[in-house]
C-alpha positions in Angstrom: -22.1 -28.6 22.0 -19.5 -31.0 20.6 -15.8 -30.3 21.6 -13.9 -28.3 19.0 -11.7 -30.3 16.7 -8.5 -28.9 15.3 -7.3 -29.9 11.9 -3.5 -29.6 12.0 -2.4 -32.3 9.6 1.2 -31.8 8.5 2.0 -31.6 4.8 3.3 -35.1 4.3 4.0 -35.3 0.6 7.6 -35.3 -0.5 6.8 -32.9 -3.3 5.8 -30.3 -0.7 8.2 -30.9 2.1 11.4 -30.2 0.1 10.3 -26.9 -1.6 9.1 -25.4 1.7 12.7 -25.5 3.1 14.3 -22.2 3.8 15.9 -20.4 0.9 19.5 -19.4 1.4 20.1 -15.6 1.2 22.9 -16.2 -1.3 20.6 -18.1 -3.8 20.9 -17.0 -7.5 18.7 -13.9 -8.0 18.4 -14.8 -11.7 15.9 -17.5 -10.8 13.2 -15.0 -10.5 14.1 -13.3 -13.7 16.1 -10.3 -14.6 17.8 -8.1 -12.1 18.1 -4.4 -12.3 21.1 -3.2 -14.4 24.3 -3.2 -12.3 22.5 -4.4 -9.2 24.2 -6.6 -6.7 22.6 -9.7 -5.2 21.7 -7.9 -2.0 19.9 -4.9 -3.5 18.4 -7.1 -6.2 15.9 -8.3 -3.6 13.3 -6.0 -2.2 13.7 -7.3 1.4 17.4 -6.5 1.3 17.0 -3.1 -0.4 14.6 -2.0 2.4 16.0 0.2 5.2 16.4 -1.4 8.7 13.1 -1.8 10.5 11.0 -1.5 7.4 9.3 -4.7 6.2 8.2 -5.3 2.6 5.6 -7.9 2.2 3.2 -9.7 -0.1 0.0 -11.7 0.2 0.5 -15.5 0.2 -1.8 -16.7 -2.6 -4.2 -19.5 -1.8 -7.5 -20.4 -0.1 -10.7 -18.6 -0.7 -11.4 -17.8 -4.4 -8.4 -19.7 -5.5 -10.2 -23.0 -4.7 -12.3 -22.3 -7.8 -9.5 -21.5 -10.2 -8.1 -23.9 -12.8 -4.7 -24.3 -11.1 -3.6 -26.0 -7.9 -3.3 -24.0 -4.6 -0.3 -21.8 -5.3 1.4 -21.9 -1.9 1.3 -25.6 -1.6 2.0 -26.6 -5.2 4.3 -24.0 -6.9 7.9 -24.4 -5.8 9.1 -21.5 -7.8 6.5 -19.3 -6.3 7.6 -20.1 -2.8 11.3 -19.5 -3.7 10.5 -16.0 -4.9 8.2 -15.4 -1.9 11.1 -16.2 0.4 13.8 -14.3 -1.5 12.0 -11.0 -2.1 9.8 -10.4 0.9 10.4 -9.9 4.6 6.7 -10.0 5.5 3.8 -12.3 4.4 0.0 -12.0 4.8 -2.3 -15.0 4.2 -4.5 -13.9 1.4 -7.5 -16.0 2.4 -6.1 -18.8 4.6 -6.9 -17.1 8.0 -10.3 -15.8 7.0 -13.3 -17.3 8.8 -14.7 -19.4 6.0 -11.3 -21.1 5.5 -9.9 -21.4 9.1 -13.3 -22.0 10.9 -15.4 -23.9 8.4 -17.7 -25.4 10.9 -18.8 -24.2 14.4 -17.0 -27.1 16.1 -14.0 -27.3 13.8 -11.0 -25.2 13.0 -8.7 -25.9 10.0 -5.2 -24.7 10.7 -3.3 -26.8 8.2 -2.4 -24.1 5.6 -2.2 -21.2 8.1 0.3 -23.3 10.1 2.4 -23.9 7.0 2.5 -20.2 6.2 3.6 -19.2 9.7 6.2 -22.0 9.7 7.5 -21.0 6.3 7.8 -17.4 7.4 9.8 -18.4 10.5 12.2 -20.5 8.4 12.8 -17.6 6.0 13.1 -14.9 8.7 9.9 -13.2 7.7 7.2 -11.6 9.9 3.5 -12.4 9.5 0.4 -10.1 9.3 -2.7 -11.9 10.5 -5.8 -11.3 8.3 -8.6 -11.0 9.5 -10.8 -11.4 12.7 -13.9 -9.2 12.5 -15.3 -8.8 9.0 -18.6 -8.8 7.1 -17.4 -10.9 4.2 -16.1 -14.5 3.7 -17.9 -15.8 6.7 -19.0 -19.4 6.7 -22.7 -20.3 6.1 -23.0 -21.8 9.6 -22.3 -18.4 11.1 -24.2 -16.1 8.8 -27.3 -18.4 8.6 -27.2 -19.6 12.2 -29.9 -18.8 14.8 -27.8 -17.5 17.7 -28.7 -15.4 20.7 -26.6 -12.4 21.4 -24.8 -14.2 24.1 -24.0 -17.2 21.8 -22.8 -14.9 19.0 -20.6 -13.0 21.4 -19.1 -16.2 22.7 -18.5 -17.5 19.2 -16.4 -14.4 18.3 -14.6 -14.5 21.6 -13.7 -18.1 21.1 -12.6 -17.6 17.5 -10.3 -14.7 18.4 -8.9 -16.5 21.5 -8.3 -19.7 19.6 -6.8 -18.3 16.4 -4.8 -15.5 17.9 -3.8 -17.6 20.8 -2.5 -20.3 18.6 0.0 -18.0 16.9 0.8 -15.9 20.0 4.2 -14.4 19.6 4.5 -15.5 16.0 2.4 -12.9 14.2 3.6 -9.3 14.2 0.3 -7.5 13.3 -3.4 -8.4 13.1 -6.1 -6.9 11.0 -8.6 -7.0 13.9 -11.5 -4.9 12.4 -11.6 -5.1 8.6 -13.8 -2.9 6.4 -16.3 -1.8 9.1 -17.3 1.5 7.5 -19.1 2.1 4.2 -18.0 4.7 1.6 -20.1 7.4 3.4 -18.3 6.8 6.7 -21.2 4.9 8.3 -20.8 1.7 10.2 -21.9 -1.4 8.3 -24.9 -2.1 10.6 -26.7 -4.2 8.0 -24.1 -6.5 6.4 -21.7 -6.9 9.3 -23.1 -9.6 11.5 -21.1 -8.6 14.5 -22.1 -4.9 14.5 -25.7 -5.6 13.4 -26.4 -8.1 16.1 -24.1 -7.0 19.0 -23.7 -3.2 18.4 -20.7 -1.0 17.8 -19.2 -1.9 21.2 -18.2 -5.3 19.8 -15.4 -3.5 17.9 -13.6 -2.5 21.1 -14.2 -5.9 22.6 -12.5 -7.5 19.6 -9.4 -5.4 20.1 -9.4 -6.2 23.8 -9.8 -10.0 23.2 -7.1 -10.0 20.6 -4.7 -8.2 22.9 -5.4 -10.6 25.7 -4.7 -13.6 23.3 -1.4 -12.0 22.1 -0.1 -9.0 24.0 2.9 -8.7 21.7 1.0 -8.2 18.4 0.2 -4.8 16.9 -3.6 -4.5 16.3 -4.9 -2.6 13.3 -8.0 -1.2 11.6 -7.8 -2.1 7.9 -9.9 -1.0 4.9 -10.0 -0.1 1.2 -10.9 3.4 -0.1 -9.1 5.1 2.9 -6.0 6.1 1.0 -6.8 9.8 1.2 -8.6 12.1 3.6 -12.3 11.4 3.0 -15.5 10.5 4.8 -14.5 6.9 5.3 -11.0 7.7 6.7 -12.5 10.5 8.8 -14.7 7.9 10.4 -11.7 5.8 11.3 -9.9 8.8 12.6 -12.8 9.7 14.9 -13.3 6.1 16.1 -9.6 5.7 16.7 -9.6 8.8 18.9 -12.6 7.5 20.8 -11.2 4.1 21.4 -7.7 5.4 22.4 -9.5 7.7 25.0 -11.0 4.5 26.4 -7.6 2.8 26.6 -8.7 0.2 24.0 -5.6 -1.5 22.6 -5.7 -0.1 19.1 -2.2 0.2 17.7 -2.5 1.0 14.0 -4.4 2.1 11.0 -3.8 0.6 7.5 -5.0 1.3 4.0 -5.3 -1.6 1.6 -4.6 0.6 -1.4 -6.3 -1.5 -4.2 -5.7 1.1 -6.9 -6.8 1.3 -10.6 -5.4 3.2 -13.5 -9.0 4.2 -14.2 -8.7 6.7 -11.4 -6.0 9.1 -10.3 -3.5 8.4 -7.7 -4.6 9.4 -4.1 -2.2 12.3 -3.8 -3.1 12.9 -0.1 -2.0 9.4 0.9 1.0 10.7 2.9 -1.1 13.4 4.6 -3.7 10.8 5.6 -1.1 8.4 7.0 0.6 11.2 8.8 -2.5 12.3 10.7 -3.0 8.8 12.1 0.7 8.7 13.0 0.2 11.9 14.9 -2.4 10.1 17.0 0.3 7.8 18.1 -0.8 4.9 15.8 1.4 2.8 13.6 0.4 3.0 9.9 0.8 0.6 7.1 -0.1 -0.1 3.4 -1.4 -3.6 3.4 -2.9 -4.8 0.1 -1.4 -2.7 -2.7 -2.1 -3.6 -6.3 -2.7 -1.4 -9.3 -5.1 -2.9 -11.9 -5.6 -1.7 -15.4 -7.8 -2.2 -18.4 -6.0 -4.9 -20.3 -5.9 -4.5 -24.1 -7.4 -7.2 -26.4 -3.9 -8.4 -27.1 -3.6 -9.2 -23.4 -0.4 -7.2 -23.2 -0.4 -3.8 -21.4 1.0 -0.9 -23.3 4.3 0.7 -22.3 2.3 3.8 -21.2 0.2 1.6 -18.9 3.2 -0.1 -17.4 4.9 3.2 -16.8 1.8 4.7 -15.1 1.4 1.6 -13.0 5.0 1.8 -11.9 4.5 5.4 -10.9 1.5 4.5 -8.7 3.6 1.8 -7.0 6.5 4.2 -6.4 4.3 7.0 -5.1 2.5 4.7 -2.7 5.7 3.3 -1.3 7.3 6.8 -1.1 4.3 8.1 0.9 4.7 5.3 3.4 8.5 5.8 3.7 8.0 9.5 4.4 5.8 8.8 7.5 7.9 7.8 10.5 5.4 5.2 11.9 4.7 3.5 8.5 7.1 0.6 8.6 5.0 -2.2 7.0 4.3 -2.2 3.2 2.5 -5.1 1.6 1.6 -5.7 -2.0 -1.4 -8.0 -2.6 0.4 -10.7 -4.5 3.5 -10.4 -6.7 2.6 -12.3 -9.8 -0.3 -11.9 -12.2 -0.4 -15.7 -12.4 -2.3 -15.9 -9.1 -3.8 -12.4 -8.9 -7.4 -12.0 -7.5 -8.0 -9.0 -9.8 -9.3 -10.6 -13.0 -11.7 -12.8 -11.0 -13.4 -9.8 -9.4 -12.8 -6.9 -11.9 -14.0 -7.8 -15.4 -11.7 -6.5 -18.1 -9.0 -5.4 -15.6 -5.8 -7.2 -14.7 -2.0 -7.1 -14.8 -2.1 -5.6 -11.3 1.0 -7.0 -9.7 4.8 -6.4 -10.1 5.5 -9.6 -12.1 4.0 -11.3 -15.1 2.6 -14.8 -15.2 6.1 -16.2 -15.8 7.6 -14.1 -13.0 9.2 -11.6 -15.3 9.7 -8.3 -13.3 7.7 -5.3 -14.6 8.7 -1.7 -14.3 6.6 -1.7 -11.1 9.0 -4.0 -9.4 11.9 -1.7 -10.0 9.7 1.3 -9.0 9.6 -0.4 -5.5 13.2 -1.3 -5.5 14.5 2.2 -6.1 12.8 4.1 -3.2 13.8 1.3 -0.9 17.5 1.6 -1.9 17.3 5.4 -1.5 15.7 5.1 2.0 18.4 2.6 3.1 21.2 5.0 2.0 19.8 8.0 3.8 
């Protein structure tokens, strides 16, 4: 096998190097549109409104499906986007830039360019990073899914990937989504569409956690999934698996719910209850990918009622996390509709984030700001 090559080319263009500089904490908050009435510069930013030890994060748009959109890569091309990213958030999650198809496009080649830039950006702006993701059934490269590998080869490929990627950022990434979406809606393991579980059996899940911990003993290691906001068959399956792995001393540290919500459905009122039961197992908990999509009217403008209901969903999700002692990481999946994944994957739905295309703050933004302020003042 050819030796593995690493793509680590630095961003060399002058247009990029200047905007990626750290943003001073005293920068003018009006640059990302209106502030809350009578707010000061500190509380005007979500990251400063948050209580000590609680990180408020967002996905860093780019990679993956964004390659096919009619705009340049957001993180590398949009200076205003990066300024708001730095000012408002204390945690960042690569939306696609650390997924297999993007960071490991060929068997003998890794592409770390954009992932490196995100981690460097976070460090310059005093932000933590959530790594996303290591073992998943989706967004794998064709060479992996279509390859003819023995079990030993496949196991070695996963071990090498985890060791290489996690090891590269050892000590620089706070949390990793190690096993992502491993159960279906009935609470059964994805034994058909997850190449790792299908070919290597369920034991590979424990191995992935062990290998990740070996590569970075400081990082917190998570299960992560959608549709597990409440107590249901899927979250029950994670609860049972977590108990089993903890009994085996597997280094599982957390359980997180993505929380991709829609106004088509009611808010998961048992979110706090569900997070709390994992907390009582001794696991950290987190909300990792919150957005609230809606059916967009023909005018393209959501109604006031839609905006108010969306804001209520954001507020209730954050409040549920804040009420659980071990839930100290809360991430929205993008902050501007300009680069949201939702319209690409959910026909007729959109307006899912807390800012419009031109970065005007919606009621949902202030619905996050208010509970953070209240929690800080307790």
